[in-house]
N, C-alpha and C positions, 0 to 999 in steps of 0.2 A: 282585553284579555292579557293578563301578565303571564309571561313564560319565565320560569326559573331554570337556568342552566347551571348544573353542578360540575365543577372541576376539582378533582382531588390531586394533590401535589406532594412530592417529597423529593427535595433536592432537584427541582426541575427548572432551575434558572436558565439553562441553555435552550430549552424548548418552549417554556411557558409564554414568552412574548408573542409568538405566532398565534397561539390559542387565544390569548387575551385580545390581540388585535382583530382576530376573525370575529369575535363577539362584538367588539366595539364598532366594527365596520358594517354590522347588520343594518339594513334599512328599516327594519321593524324596530320601533322604539320601546315598547313595553317589555323590556328584558331586565331580569334580576340575575346577576352573575354571582353565584355563591362559590367561593374557593375554600376547600377544606384541606389545610396543610398539616402534614404529620411532623411538625417541629423541624423543619429544614434548617440546614446550617450553611448552605452554599450561596446565600443571597436571594433565595426565592421569596422570603418574607419581605425583604426590602423592596423587591420588584412588585409584590402584591400591594404594598402600601402606596406605591406611586399611582396605581390604578384605582385605589379606593378613595383617592382625593383628587377631584378634578382640577385642583389648583396646583398640583405637585409636579414640578420638573417639566412643565409644558406638555405633559401627557393629556391628550384630549379624550376624556371619558364621558360619553353621553349615556352609557348604560350603567346602572347602579351596581357597584361591586360590594359584596359583603363577604367577610372572611373570618376564619379562625385558624390559629396555629397551635397545635398541641399534640402530644403523643397519641397514637391511635393503635388499634388492634388489627390493622390490615386494610386492604382495599375496600372490603364490603362494609366494615365498621365505619370507614370514612364516608362511603356512599349513604349509609343510614343516617349519619350525622347531617349530611347535606340535605337529605329529604326532610329531616326534622326542622332544619332551618328555613326551608322554602316557604315562601308566601304566595307564590304564583298560582294561577289556576291550572297551569300545565307544568310538568317537570320533565327535564331531559338531562343528558350528561355529555360532557365534552372532555375527553382525556387531555392531560396537560401537553402531550406531544401530537395532538390532532388538531385539525382546523375545520371549521364550517366551510363547505365547499364553495359557496358564493355569498355575496351580500344579501341575496334573496332567500337563503335557505330557511331562516326562521320565519320569514313572511309566508313562505309556502306552507310551513307547518301550521302557522296560525290560521291561514285560509282554510285548511282542512278542518280545523277545530271550530270553524264558524257554524258547522252543522252541530247543533247541541247534542245530537244523539251519538256523535263520534267520541269515543273515550280513549282510543289508541291510534297513533299515527306513526308511520315508519316509511323509510325510503331505501335508496341504494347506497352502497359504501364503496369507496376505492381505497386500496392499500398502496402505499408508495414507500420507496426507499430513497430518501433524498427527494429529488425532483422526478424520479422515474416511477411510473405506475406499474406495479408488479401484479396486481390482482384487481378484479372489479366484481363485487358481490351484487348481482342484480337479483332483487327479490321479486315477489309477485303477490297478487291479492291473496289474502288468507283463506284457507279452507280448513275447517276444524279437523278433518281426517288427515291432514298433511303432517300433523305433529308426530304421529306414530311412524311416519316414514322419514323422520329426521329433519323435517323442515324447521327453520327458525329464521326470523328476520335479523338483520344486522343490529346487534344491541346498541351500538353508539348512535344509531339513527332513530331509536324508539323513544317517542314522547308520549306521556300519558297524563290524563287529568290527575291532579293531586289526590282526589278522592279515591282513586284506584289503589294507590299505595295505602291509603287509610283502611281500605277494605281487605286487600290481600295480605297486608302486613309487610315488614321490612325484609331486606335481603337476609337470607339464612347464613349467618356468619360461621356455621360449622364448615361450609365449603370454603376451600382456599382458592379454587380456580373457577368452579362452575356455578357459583351463585347467580350469575347473570343468566345462565341457561335455565336454572331452576326457576328464576323469576319470570322468564319468558313463558315457560310451561305453565306456571300458575296463572299469569295474566291471560294468555291466549286460550286457555282451556276453560276460562270462567265465563265465557259468553258475552264479553264486552264487544261493542261494535268497533271494528277497525277500519282504517283508511290507509291504503298504500299510495304513496307518491312515487311514480316511476322516474325519479330523478336522483342523481347522486347528491346526498345531503351532507356527508362528512367525508373528509380525506384523512385516512388513518396511517400513522407510521407503522411499519412492520416490526415485529419483535416483541409482541405482548407477553404477559406472564404465562399464557397457555402454550406458547410456541417457542419459547427460548431454547429448549434442549429436549433430548429424548425423554428424560425423566419427567419433565413437565407435561409432555404430550401423553405419556402413559398415565400420569395422574389425572389429566383432563379426561381421558377415556373412562377411567374408573369412576370419577365424580359425575360424569354425564350419565353413566349407567345408574348410579345411585339416585340422581335427580329424576330420571324416568320412572324408577321404581317407587320413589317417594310420591310422585304425582299420578301413579297408576296409568301411565301412558306408554304405548308401544310394546315392543317385544325385546326389551333388554338390550343385549349387545348387537342384535340384528338392527335395531333402530339406530344404535350408535354407529354401526358400520354404514348404514344409509346416510347418516349425517356427515360422515367423513367423505363419502363418494360424491356428495353434492358440491364439495369444494373444488372438484376437478374442473368444472366449467368456469369457475372464477379465475383460474389461471389462464384459460384460453380466451377469456373476454377481457381485454384491457382497454377497450375504447368504445 
């Protein structure tokens, strides 16, 4: 089973090496790493070239790297490009400043997909600032009723069969911040069989687009509300409030 991991980049030369190395260090071999770059100017493209050629500058690349660098229309446009490029049976994402938690992470995901009835796999996520863990997002087995109470799995840990994206469609590029939440609602409300792995699968750097400042957090709240209404799930802002309250435990659970 081939697994496609999509990483989107823009002027990510400082952080991308760790993400690339975490993919290359996976014990699972059938990995296709797709990098969608937004026409970076800081050396990111040169770095990607090294990893796309196993003979280049003594970089040891055992996992195939495919890439494109061109202007895009934002994060979700780039993710959609990556999905369109993917040839794997399963598709997941790794942000350019995040890392797979251990060399066994993708192997654990592949093992879960050994059950042909499973279409969606996800696990736990840790947030870090440098080397310090600031938050741990421990998920749980999916219950369809939980969506209306603000539940969602950590998006960076969600891997799905490629056919799922073919069926539910691409990320909605109208959203600037919450297209990932919209996609989660679409997938998890569609009746696909899910499998939860009770392990940290991804270590994520704090400071994403939805949390960088008060304006971004307010925009995120509004877009989450729109995503819920669009998918006919929950009770509007009450569900959004429940979603926010769920985060409190993540700050208390750091180990």
